[in-house]
ZAMARGU-4260 file (C-alpha; in steps of 0.2 Angstrom, whole numbers, plus 5000, padded with zeros to 4 digits):
<rodrens>
0) 5000/5001/4999 | 5007/5018/4995 | 5007/5030/5009 | 4999/5048/5001 | 5008/5063/5008
5) 4997/5074/5017 | 4996/5093/5013 | 5004/5103/5026 | 4992/5118/5033 | 5000/5135/5037
10) 4990/5147/5047 | 4994/5166/5047 | 4987/5181/5055 | 4978/5193/5043 | 4972/5211/5047
15) 4960/5217/5039 | 4959/5238/5037 | 4941/5247/5033 | 4945/5258/5018 | 4936/5275/5018
20) 4931/5271/4998 | 4922/5253/5004 | 4930/5238/5005 | 4945/5229/5016 | 4964/5229/5014
25) 4971/5213/5019 | 4988/5213/5026 | 5000/5198/5032 | 5010/5204/5046 | 5023/5187/5043
30) 5023/5189/5024 | 5028/5205/5020 | 5022/5211/5003 | 5007/5200/5004 | 4993/5210/5001
35) 4976/5208/4995 | 4958/5218/4994 | 4941/5212/4996 | 4923/5222/4994 | 4917/5212/5010
40) 4924/5204/5025 | 4921/5187/5017 | 4927/5190/5001 | 4943/5198/5011 | 4946/5182/5019
45) 4945/5172/5003 | 4956/5182/4994 | 4969/5182/5008 | 4969/5164/5007 | 4972/5163/4988
50) 4986/5178/4990 | 4995/5168/5004 | 4997/5152/4995 | 5003/5161/4980 | 5015/5170/4991
55) 5020/5152/4999 | 5022/5145/4982 | 5033/5158/4976 | 5045/5157/4989 | 5046/5139/4987
60) 5048/5142/4969 | 5064/5154/4974 | 5069/5142/4986 | 5067/5156/5001 | 5061/5149/5018
65) 5043/5151/5023 | 5039/5158/5039 | 5031/5148/5051 | 5014/5153/5054 | 5005/5155/5070
70) 4993/5143/5079 | 4976/5145/5077 | 4970/5158/5090 | 4958/5170/5083 | 4965/5187/5087
75) 4953/5204/5086 | 4958/5221/5085 | 4950/5237/5085 | 4952/5256/5084 | 4949/5265/5100
80) 4949/5285/5101 | 4956/5294/5117 | 4956/5310/5122 | 4968/5313/5137 | 4964/5327/5149
85) 4981/5334/5151 | 4990/5332/5134
</rodrens>
């Protein structure tokens, strides 16, 4: 019986930046230059998966190291506005 090679799964944090004109720019902190966009959060996430896969394939094709991903820990960020009283 022949063993099949199991595909490696990589996990990367993505940052979705809401754009003033609409939609979301997606940045991948561990993969500099890996940037995409989506009209909705769902589209942005799907586009990020495709962009990351292509980025990793490009790194492998050029024999560059593939950055280790993170554990599957959801992280949420938001922007807060602060007005200090004495600044």
